Each structure stands twice: as structure tokens, then as C-alpha cells.
C-alpha positions in Angstrom: 297.3 181.1 125.4 295.5 179.0 123.1 291.6 179.3 123.1 289.5 176.3 123.6 286.5 176.4 121.8 286.3 172.2 122.2 287.3 169.3 124.8 287.7 166.1 123.4 286.3 162.6 125.2 284.8 159.7 124.2 284.5 159.6 120.3 282.9 163.0 120.9 283.4 166.4 122.2 282.1 169.4 124.0 281.8 172.3 121.8 282.5 175.6 124.5 281.5 178.5 124.3 285.3 180.7 124.9 283.3 183.7 126.7 282.4 181.7 129.5 284.0 178.7 129.1 280.8 176.2 128.9 279.9 173.6 127.1 277.5 174.9 124.1 277.1 171.5 122.6 277.8 168.0 122.8 278.4 166.4 120.0 278.8 162.3 119.1 281.0 162.1 116.1 279.2 158.9 114.7 275.8 161.1 115.1 276.9 164.6 114.7 273.3 165.4 114.2 272.0 165.0 117.2 271.6 167.9 119.5 272.0 166.9 123.3 271.9 170.5 124.5 269.2 173.2 123.7 269.9 175.5 121.0 268.8 179.0 120.2 268.6 178.5 116.7 266.1 176.1 116.8 264.6 176.7 120.9 264.3 180.6 120.9 263.0 180.7 124.3 266.6 179.5 125.1 268.6 182.2 126.8 271.9 182.3 128.2 271.5 182.6 131.4 270.3 179.0 130.8 273.8 177.7 129.4 275.0 174.7 130.3 276.7 174.8 134.0 274.9 178.5 135.1 272.9 178.0 137.7 271.7 179.7 141.5 273.1 180.5 145.2 270.2 181.3 147.5 271.8 181.9 150.8 271.2 184.0 154.0 273.1 186.9 152.6 270.7 187.0 149.2 270.3 185.1 146.5 272.1 185.7 143.3 272.7 183.7 139.6 276.1 183.2 138.4 276.5 183.1 134.3 279.8 185.2 133.0 282.8 184.6 134.5 285.1 186.9 136.6 287.9 184.7 135.7 288.6 182.6 133.4 291.6 180.3 131.7 291.9 178.1 129.5 294.4 175.5 128.3 294.4 172.4 126.4 292.4 169.7 127.6 291.4 172.2 131.2 289.2 175.4 131.5 288.7 177.2 135.0 286.3 179.7 135.8 285.5 181.4 138.8 282.5 183.3 139.5 281.8 185.7 142.3 277.6 185.7 142.6 278.1 187.5 145.9 280.4 189.7 147.9 282.7 187.3 149.6 281.0 184.0 147.6 283.1 181.5 145.1 281.7 179.1 142.9 284.7 178.1 140.8 283.7 175.6 138.3 287.3 173.3 136.6 286.0 171.1 133.4 288.5 168.6 132.4 289.2 166.1 129.7 290.4 162.6 130.3 290.0 160.0 127.6 286.3 158.4 127.4 285.5 161.3 130.4 284.7 164.9 130.2 285.1 165.7 134.0 283.3 168.6 135.5 283.9 170.3 139.3 281.7 172.5 140.9 283.3 174.2 143.9 281.4 176.5 146.5 283.4 179.0 148.7 282.7 180.9 151.3 285.7 183.6 151.5 283.6 185.7 154.2 285.0 185.9 157.8 280.8 185.0 159.0 279.2 181.3 158.8 277.0 180.8 155.4 274.2 179.1 155.3 272.4 177.9 151.4 269.0 176.7 150.5 269.4 176.8 147.2 271.9 175.7 144.9 271.4 174.2 141.6 273.3 173.8 137.8 271.7 174.5 134.5 271.6 170.9 132.4 269.7 172.3 129.5 269.2 169.0 127.2 267.2 169.1 123.9 264.2 166.9 125.3 261.7 168.4 122.5 259.5 168.1 119.9 259.9 169.6 116.9 258.2 167.5 114.3 258.7 163.8 114.6 260.8 163.2 112.2 263.6 165.7 113.7 262.9 164.2 117.4 264.0 160.9 116.2 267.1 162.0 114.4 268.2 165.4 116.6 266.6 165.1 120.0 267.4 163.2 123.2 264.8 162.1 126.3 266.8 162.8 129.5 266.3 160.6 132.1 267.5 162.0 135.2 267.6 160.3 139.0 268.4 162.6 141.5 268.9 160.9 144.7 272.0 162.1 146.5 275.2 160.6 146.1 273.8 158.2 143.8 272.6 160.5 141.2 273.0 160.8 137.3 271.5 161.9 134.2 270.9 159.7 130.8 270.2 161.9 127.8 269.3 159.0 125.3 268.3 159.4 121.1 264.9 159.7 121.3 265.5 157.1 118.4 266.8 154.6 120.8 269.6 153.9 118.4 272.9 155.0 118.9 274.9 156.2 122.2 273.8 158.2 124.7 275.6 161.0 127.1 275.4 159.8 130.4 276.3 162.4 134.0 276.8 160.6 136.6 277.6 162.2 140.3 280.8 161.6 141.7 281.3 163.5 144.3 278.5 165.5 147.0 275.0 165.4 145.9 272.2 165.9 143.8 268.9 166.1 145.8 266.4 166.9 143.3 266.0 169.0 139.9 263.8 171.9 139.0 261.8 173.1 135.4 262.6 176.6 133.9 260.6 178.4 130.6 257.6 175.9 131.4 254.8 178.6 130.4 252.5 179.2 127.5 255.5 180.6 125.7 257.1 176.9 125.3 253.4 175.2 125.4 253.6 171.6 125.4 255.9 170.5 123.1 259.6 171.1 125.3 260.3 169.8 128.5 262.4 173.7 129.4 265.4 174.2 131.1 266.4 171.4 133.2 268.6 171.8 136.5 270.0 169.7 138.6 269.8 170.8 142.6 272.3 170.1 145.3 269.1 171.8 147.8 266.2 173.7 146.7 264.9 173.9 150.3 264.5 177.7 150.3 261.5 177.1 147.5 260.5 173.5 148.3 262.2 172.2 151.7 259.8 168.6 152.0 260.3 167.8 148.2 262.2 164.5 147.2 262.0 163.2 150.5 263.7 166.6 152.1 265.7 169.5 151.2 268.8 169.9 153.5 270.4 173.9 154.6 274.3 173.8 153.8 276.5 175.5 156.4 279.7 176.5 154.9 282.1 178.0 158.3 284.3 181.0 157.3 286.7 179.8 154.1 284.7 176.1 153.8 283.4 174.9 150.2 281.3 172.0 149.3 281.6 170.2 146.2 279.7 168.6 142.8 281.5 167.0 140.7 280.2 164.5 137.9 281.6 163.1 134.5 280.4 162.9 131.3 280.7 160.2 129.0 279.4 157.9 126.0 277.4 154.5 126.3 275.8 152.5 124.0 273.6 150.8 126.3 271.4 151.6 129.5 273.2 148.4 131.3 276.8 150.0 130.4 275.4 153.1 131.2 274.4 151.5 134.8 276.6 149.8 135.8 279.2 152.9 135.4 277.0 154.8 138.2 278.5 152.3 140.4 275.0 151.6 141.9 275.4 151.4 145.6 271.6 149.0 145.9 270.2 146.5 144.1 266.4 146.4 144.7 264.4 143.4 143.5 261.5 145.7 142.8 260.4 149.0 142.8 256.2 148.6 143.7 255.1 145.7 145.5 251.4 144.7 146.6 250.7 145.4 150.3 251.7 142.3 151.8 254.7 141.5 149.6 258.3 142.9 150.5 261.1 144.4 148.2 264.0 143.1 148.7 267.3 145.7 148.6 271.1 144.6 148.5 272.7 147.5 150.5 275.6 148.6 153.2 272.8 149.4 154.5 269.0 150.8 154.2 266.7 153.1 156.3 263.2 154.1 155.9 262.5 157.7 157.4 258.2 157.1 157.2 256.6 154.8 160.7 254.9 152.9 157.9 257.9 151.3 156.5 259.4 148.9 158.2 262.9 147.2 157.2 264.4 144.1 158.4 267.8 142.7 157.6 267.7 139.2 156.7 271.6 138.4 156.1 274.4 140.6 155.5 273.7 143.0 152.8 270.7 142.2 152.6 267.1 144.0 153.4 263.5 143.2 153.8 261.8 146.1 153.0 257.6 145.8 153.9 254.9 149.1 154.4 251.8 148.7 156.4 249.8 151.2 154.1 249.5 151.9 150.8 251.5 154.7 149.2 255.2 155.3 147.6 258.1 156.0 150.3 261.4 157.0 150.5 264.5 154.9 151.2 267.9 156.2 152.7 270.7 153.8 151.4 274.3 153.7 152.5 275.9 157.5 152.4 273.8 159.8 151.4 271.9 157.9 148.5 268.0 157.8 148.3 264.7 156.1 146.3 261.1 156.2 146.2 259.7 152.6 146.4 255.6 152.0 146.2 253.8 149.7 147.5 250.0 149.3 147.0 246.8 147.9 147.4 246.0 144.8 145.7 244.3 145.9 141.7 241.0 144.5 142.8 240.7 146.1 145.7 242.4 149.7 144.3 239.4 149.3 141.6 236.6 148.8 143.9 237.7 151.6 146.0 238.1 153.8 143.0 234.7 153.0 141.5 233.2 153.2 144.4 234.8 157.2 144.6 233.8 157.8 141.5 229.9 156.8 142.3 229.6 158.8 145.4 232.2 161.8 144.1 232.8 162.4 140.5 228.7 162.4 139.0 226.6 165.4 138.1 223.5 165.3 140.1 223.1 168.6 140.4 222.3 168.6 136.8 218.8 168.4 134.9 217.4 164.9 132.9 220.8 163.1 131.0 222.9 165.6 132.2 223.0 164.5 135.3 224.3 161.3 133.9 227.4 162.5 133.4 230.9 161.3 135.2 232.8 164.7 136.1 236.1 165.7 137.8 236.2 166.3 141.4 238.5 168.5 144.0 239.8 165.6 146.0 240.3 168.5 148.6 237.0 169.7 148.9 234.6 167.0 147.6 233.4 169.4 144.9 232.6 168.7 141.1 234.6 170.3 139.0 233.1 173.0 136.4 234.0 173.3 132.6 234.5 176.5 132.9 235.0 176.6 129.5 238.4 174.1 129.8 238.1 171.2 127.4 240.2 168.9 129.2 237.8 169.7 132.3 234.2 168.4 129.9 231.7 165.6 130.9 234.0 163.9 127.3 236.9 162.7 126.2 239.2 161.2 129.4 236.1 160.9 131.4 235.3 158.3 129.1 237.3 156.5 131.2 235.1 156.3 134.1 232.3 154.5 133.3 234.6 152.1 131.0 236.3 151.5 134.5 232.6 151.0 136.1 231.7 148.5 133.6 235.2 146.9 133.4 234.5 146.1 137.1 231.0 144.9 136.5 232.1 142.7 134.2 234.6 140.8 137.0 232.6 140.5 139.4 234.4 143.3 141.4 231.3 145.9 141.5 227.7 145.2 141.7 225.7 145.4 138.6 223.0 146.5 140.8 224.9 149.3 141.5 226.6 150.1 137.9 224.3 149.3 135.1 221.5 152.2 136.2 224.6 154.6 136.2 225.7 152.8 132.7 222.2 152.8 131.4 222.2 156.8 131.8 225.7 157.2 130.5 224.8 155.8 127.8 221.7 157.5 127.0 223.9 160.8 127.8 226.6 160.0 125.6 224.0 159.0 122.7 222.5 162.7 123.2 225.4 164.9 124.1 228.9 163.6 123.1 227.9 162.4 119.2 226.5 164.6 117.0 223.6 163.0 114.5 227.0 161.9 112.3 228.2 159.5 115.2 231.0 162.2 115.4 232.2 163.5 119.0 231.9 166.0 120.9 234.3 166.9 123.3 231.5 167.2 126.3 228.2 168.2 126.8 228.9 171.4 127.3 231.9 172.4 125.3 230.4 174.0 121.8 233.8 175.6 119.7 236.2 172.8 120.5 234.8 171.0 117.3 234.6 166.8 116.9 237.7 165.1 118.4 239.4 161.7 116.6 241.0 161.1 119.8 237.4 160.0 121.6 236.1 158.1 118.6 238.1 154.8 119.6 236.8 155.6 123.6 233.2 155.7 122.5 233.3 152.9 120.7 234.6 151.0 122.7 232.1 151.5 125.5 229.2 150.9 123.6 231.4 147.3 122.5 231.7 146.5 126.4 228.1 146.8 126.9 227.5 145.1 124.0 229.9 142.5 125.7 227.2 143.1 129.0 224.1 142.6 127.9 223.8 141.5 124.5 221.8 144.4 123.0 222.7 144.7 118.8 221.8 148.8 119.2 225.3 148.4 120.7 226.9 147.0 118.4 226.4 149.0 115.6 226.5 152.0 117.3 230.3 151.2 118.1 230.3 150.1 114.6 229.2 153.1 113.5 231.5 155.4 115.3 234.9 153.5 114.1 233.8 153.6 110.9 233.0 157.2 110.9 236.3 157.7 112.5 237.5 156.4 109.4 235.5 158.8 107.2 237.0 161.6 109.3 240.7 160.3 108.9 241.2 158.0 111.0 243.6 156.2 109.0 246.1 158.9 109.3 245.1 159.6 113.3 247.3 157.7 115.6 244.4 157.5 118.3 244.7 156.1 121.3 243.1 152.2 121.2 241.9 152.7 117.8 242.6 149.4 116.3 242.5 147.4 119.1 238.5 149.1 119.7 238.2 147.7 115.6 240.0 144.4 116.1 237.4 143.9 119.2 233.8 145.1 117.4 234.9 143.5 113.8 235.2 140.2 115.9 231.8 141.2 117.3 229.9 141.9 114.5 231.3 138.8 112.6 229.6 136.5 115.4 226.8 138.9 114.6 226.5 137.8 111.3 227.9 140.9 109.9 231.1 139.6 108.0 231.0 142.0 105.3 230.8 145.0 107.9 233.5 143.7 109.9 236.1 143.1 106.9 235.2 146.3 105.8 236.6 147.9 108.9 239.5 145.6 109.2 240.3 146.7 105.2 241.1 150.2 106.6 242.9 149.2 109.8 245.6 147.1 107.5 245.3 149.5 104.7 246.4 152.4 107.9 249.3 150.3 109.1 250.8 150.1 105.6 250.7 153.8 105.1 252.3 154.6 108.3 255.5 152.4 107.4 255.3 153.9 104.3 255.7 157.2 106.2 258.3 155.7 108.7 259.8 158.6 110.3 257.5 161.4 108.9 255.0 160.7 111.4 251.6 163.7 111.3 251.1 166.2 114.1 249.0 165.3 117.0 248.3 167.9 119.7 251.7 167.3 120.9 254.0 167.0 118.1 255.7 164.2 119.0 255.4 161.9 121.8 255.1 158.1 123.7 251.3 158.6 123.1 251.9 158.7 119.3 254.0 156.0 119.0 252.3 153.1 121.5 249.4 153.5 119.1 251.4 152.9 116.5 252.9 150.1 117.3 249.7 148.8 118.3 248.4 149.5 114.6 251.4 147.7 113.4 251.2 144.7 115.8 247.4 144.5 115.0 247.8 144.1 111.3 250.7 141.6 111.6 247.9 139.7 113.4 245.6 140.1 110.3 247.8 139.6 107.4 251.0 137.4 108.6 253.1 140.0 106.8 256.8 140.1 107.5 257.0 144.2 106.5 254.8 144.9 109.5 256.5 142.6 111.7 259.8 144.4 111.2 258.1 147.4 111.3 257.0 146.9 114.8 260.7 145.5 115.9 262.1 149.5 114.0 259.9 151.4 116.0 259.5 149.6 119.6 262.7 151.4 120.5 261.3 155.1 119.6 258.9 153.3 122.1 261.1 152.1 124.6 263.5 155.0 124.8 260.6 157.4 126.1 261.4 155.1 129.8 264.4 155.2 131.7 265.9 153.2 133.8 265.9 154.7 137.5 265.6 152.8 140.4 262.9 154.6 141.1 259.2 153.7 141.7 257.9 157.2 139.5 260.1 156.7 137.0 261.6 153.1 136.0 260.4 153.0 133.0 257.9 155.4 132.6 257.3 157.6 129.7 257.9 160.9 129.9 254.8 163.6 129.8 255.4 167.2 130.8 252.6 169.1 130.3 249.6 167.6 131.8 249.6 168.9 135.0 248.6 172.0 133.4 245.7 170.9 130.6 244.2 168.3 133.2 245.1 169.7 136.3 243.6 172.3 139.1 247.1 174.0 140.2 247.8 174.6 136.0 251.2 173.4 136.8 253.7 172.3 133.5 256.5 170.3 134.3 256.7 166.5 134.4 254.4 164.3 135.1 255.5 161.6 136.7 253.5 158.8 136.8 251.1 159.8 134.0 248.5 157.1 133.5 249.0 157.4 129.7 252.4 155.4 130.5 250.4 152.2 130.5 250.1 152.7 127.3 253.9 151.4 127.0 252.8 148.5 128.9 249.4 147.2 126.7 251.8 147.6 124.0 254.0 146.0 125.4 251.7 142.6 126.2 250.4 143.3 122.5 253.5 142.5 120.7 254.1 139.7 118.2 255.1 137.0 119.9 258.4 137.0 117.8 259.3 140.0 120.1 258.0 140.1 123.1 260.6 139.0 125.5 260.7 138.4 129.6 262.3 141.9 129.9 259.8 143.3 128.0 256.5 141.6 130.2 258.2 142.9 133.1 258.9 146.2 132.4 255.0 146.3 131.3 254.6 145.0 135.0 256.7 147.8 136.2 254.9 150.2 134.8 251.4 149.1 135.2 252.3 148.9 138.9 253.8 152.5 139.4 250.9 153.9 137.9 249.0 153.2 141.7 250.9 155.9 142.9 248.2 158.0 142.1 245.6 156.5 143.8 245.1 157.0 147.5 243.7 154.6 149.9 240.2 156.2 150.1 239.9 155.5 146.4 240.6 159.2 145.5 243.1 159.7 143.2 244.9 162.9 140.9 245.4 163.1 137.6 249.1 164.3 137.7 251.4 164.3 140.1 254.7 166.9 138.9 257.9 166.3 139.8 260.2 168.4 140.0 261.0 170.4 142.8 259.6 173.7 141.2 258.5 174.6 138.1 259.6 178.1 137.1 260.1 178.5 140.9 256.6 177.3 142.1 256.6 174.8 144.6 255.9 171.4 142.8 256.8 167.7 143.6 253.3 167.5 144.8 249.7 166.2 143.8 247.4 167.8 142.0 244.1 168.2 143.8 242.0 167.0 140.8 240.5 163.8 140.0 239.9 163.9 136.8 241.2 161.4 134.4 244.0 159.1 135.6 241.1 156.0 135.1 242.5 155.2 132.4 245.4 153.1 133.9 243.0 150.6 135.9 241.2 150.1 132.7 243.8 149.5 130.4 245.4 147.3 133.1 242.0 145.0 133.3 241.9 145.5 129.7 245.5 144.2 129.2 244.5 140.6 130.1 246.9 138.9 132.9 244.6 139.5 135.2 243.0 137.1 138.5 239.3 137.2 138.0 237.9 136.8 142.0 234.7 135.4 142.8 231.9 138.0 143.7 231.9 138.9 147.0 228.3 139.7 149.0 
């Protein structure tokens, strides 16, 4: 029998390990340099037990992993492998190529004379979702978008460039109810997503994850099967049609009082705060009585999640009240008492810096005074209460967050991190907004000096979040204040920076992460703003070319936490109390995609980009609670390196950028002040 070293399907093929019969790479022949799976030559932490189709099993008879088959049969277009992870328990794997599709079937068989209870069953799918350099990521890597909706489950490995064919996996038999991440630790760090594992159930390790994980019970001689198809897809629309969705949702998130319409055979909600009403045959109206995200059960074994949230104004009011009550450093002496700090929402105890730069009273915590100022400007907070706090924070920032050259410090208690370019537009934005509120010339001068210092420190080659929008707004204020030459100099530096990034193409410099969505969004802002200043069609073309890079970070999952939300998989570790690596959905910086879409040149904005922006802004409301408390990171996987996740980190830290950016993006209705 001739050994099989590949399985061809749809103008591509799977490279097969002759010893295990498992794919070690998927190749699109139209884009042969693209790696859809991790490769040990590139990722040295990739190990054999994470090969595609390897897996694990947890039962009442013990637990085991499978990798090397006990028996292997290969022939043209077909591979059969039999694994014996436990005595009397078999895993049979069949792979067959049929035209445009590769079908894989995993069958767990209880060959013992006694019943078998299964509380864990997972299969490795090591998609190459990693950042080496920006250029390599765009040319060779993929963003892996997962939807673990039970019988309505799939995965989409999309080229990071946003162009070319995607590899789609669609469950056709059985159910995938969760996913986990392995190899997430200080070795793999922030530049890789880790090894992804699709789970039939993860009850043994996290029984409540993804709305609940079942036990599987197999009688003697009984089996259970998970089967999926893999194929190549030229667009998200082609792929989602191929999934044969059992439901269509009018939205994934809505304001309390509004409803979400679901077209499906049946819809139920296990949470009593959710009301489901059938309006006509095949159409259901879903409403909730309280702020929160809720599972929906659809048809035969499908599940997703929807979000109902407080109105933006009410959420901002509650968040501002919580910050002023719980997130001030009152215990300190002098100006240090005016800082805003993280808080453990379980206890109400503020979080000390502890030598950890992402817990300082500077950097990302600048979102809190920005939010207070924005709320007061709109009449959503009482200026009599917020003004003293903001004046105090202003003095604190001048003394402790800026040195005498206007270079930033990470925080008042951070003595060794050095200046951070990311912080400079945020500090400039605060002083700009303070100038807008009170018209004090020293605030505008401070904002301009910070931006000038940023460029002097290399900001022209650093894609700092919010830099170009801050430059435009500060320049407008400078010009109105009679400082046209100063404004023109800053605008000239912005334009020069944009032209340099056009020249660099895909060779973007590494930032705190080698490549990420929060590099691409500021890049598009910069190019869009330079185009607005110059009208140069080269800059418009550059925006159009790079827009797919940004959109590729988000997927088409029909789920409130996932739809259009950019993948970020490290901030739970850096900013949270639980120190969990792993996907954070939604992460507040996903809002950058929304604000960037709203700032695109008019020629590139469409009804689709507007709808996506709104969906992203609404999705991030999941990070706040009714009492105004918040989480900096909802870590999505069921488990991360075996630790239970799928939960909100208890630390309220840096998530307020979402609310501030929503307000700053415009298109917000300003309500009259309330007594």
C-alpha cells in the first residue's frame, strides 16, 4: 500500500505525517507561503502532543492523551487511525478528501462491559495565529476565529493580510461546546496565541463555561462522534453560508428596552432575566430585564450569547460614580492622593503598584480622568464634583507622570520602566480636553509640548494609540489661539510620519507586541488624518490597502463577545489580578477598530463599516456591571494551560478607554443635565 503524504482538496492540500496520519500543515496552492498550522521550525515551543488531531480524554476510568496511533491504515484519499488512550476505550479517526473538502471524523468508542462517563474531550487544532514580525505575520500567519456554538460550531483561519483564501472548519456531526488554550505562559509570551483545542466538553475542568458543559455517558459498546469538514473560502460571506446557520440574529447586542430578533426553528433562554416571545412562525423576540450577557439555546443543540446593556449615558454615569468612590488613591499624602488606580472589585481594595507597570497610577489608567472630563462636558457628571478631582489629577500628572522635559513616566511609583511613547498622546489629550473645558492657556501649551516632545523622542515611527487624532485637535486649538506656526509644524510632522509609513509598507516596527490590532488601527488613523490634511490620493490608496489588515483581526461569529471583535490574547496576564494569558473577548482596545472605521475617509466608509463599528462599541458594554464596577479582562477560553477561565478578571483597571473612545468618536446624543 502506497503511503499517503498529502490529502488534496479544493486547490490545496494537507501535508500528512506518515507516522501518525495527521495533518502537519495545510497549504493553499494559491498562497503557498501561508502557514495555517504552527511549525516547530518557526515556533520552538510547538511540541508533538499538539499535532493536529491529537487530543485528550477525561473519564470516570481515568484520563489520557492520544497522539501516536496503535494502528494506522493509509490509502489514496483516505486515512484511518485507531488510538487506545485507556484500556477498552478507542478513538477512531478517519480522514477522507472529497473534491473541495477534507472530512475528518473522530469517534470515541466504549469497548468495555461497563458504562463510561466522559467529562473532558478535546481535539488539537494548532492554527498558526502568532506574531513574529509584522511583515511575516501579514505574509505567512492567520487569525483563527472560533465559534463553539455546540452543534453550530466552526473555525475560520483567515490570512492576517485579510486577502486570499481562508481555511474553514465546519462541524457537521456532534458538537463543540468550548475551546481551550495551551502553551500560554512566559515562554510563549504575548506574541503567540498558543495551541487551540476544540472541546466536545470541558466539564471536568470548568463545568459552567460557555453556558454549561455536559457529561457524556456511553453504554457498553456505544460510541459518540464528532465530524467536521475543512475547505477553502474566498470570503466570510461564502463561509458563513456554508455553515448552514440554524439562526439569524438581527443584532448580537442591544440596549435594555430594545429587543433582538432571532429567526430559527426554536429559541429558549436558560436565564430567567431573559424573555423569549415567538411573534410569528420561525421568528422570536428576545429581551432582557437586566444589564448582562446571556446564553441562548437554538434549535437542536446550538447555543450562542447575546448582550443587553444599559444606555451609554447611564453606564457612563454609573462608571464615573464608581471611579470616584472606589478608584482614588485616598490613602496617600499630598498630590499622590489625586491619582486614579486599579481596584479589586471583589473587596473594594485598591491595587498597589507592586512593581508591576500595568498596575501603576499612570499609563492606561489615564482613561479614568479622560472619562470623567468627557462625562462632565456632556452633562453626565456634576462638574462641581469632578472639577476638583480633575484639577487635582492635573497637578498630580504634571508632578509625577511627566518629567521636566515633558517625557512621560509609567507611574508615580514606577522608578525603572523609563519613558513610554504610548502615554504621550493620552496625556496630551487630557490637557487638551481640560483646555476645552476651562480655556486655560497653560493646559493647551502643556498638550502641545507633550506632542512636540513625543516627536522628538521618535513618535513619528511609533504608532502610538490616539497620536494623530490628538495632533489634529491640538493643532486646531493652537491655530484658534493664534499659534498657527506651531500648529503647522506639528501637522507637518504628522504628514511626514504618514509618508514614511507608506514607504515602509508591511515592514512595520515592533512595539510592545511584535504585531497587533492596536498597531494597525493607529496606522490607519495616521494615514486617514494625513489624507484629510493633504488630499493626497497616495495616502487614500494606502488606507484602502491596509484596511483589510485591521478587519482581519475580527471574525464573523454570531456571538455578542466575538462578532467583529479583534483578537487580543495577553492582557489578562499583564493587567489582571488572575494573571491568566489567553484570549480576552471583548478587549477594550477592540474599540479602536470601531473608532478607526468611523474616521475613515468618506470614500471608504460604507453602511457595513458603520454597522460593524456600532456592534463593536456595544459589545464592549459586557465589561461593566450594573453597579458601575468593571473588569479589565474577560478571559474567553474554558481553560488556559489547564486553569479554569471563561470568567471576568476581578480587577477594574484600564477598560474605561472603551467608554471614553465611544464618547470621543462622536455620534453620541447629548442629553440635558439631570438635577
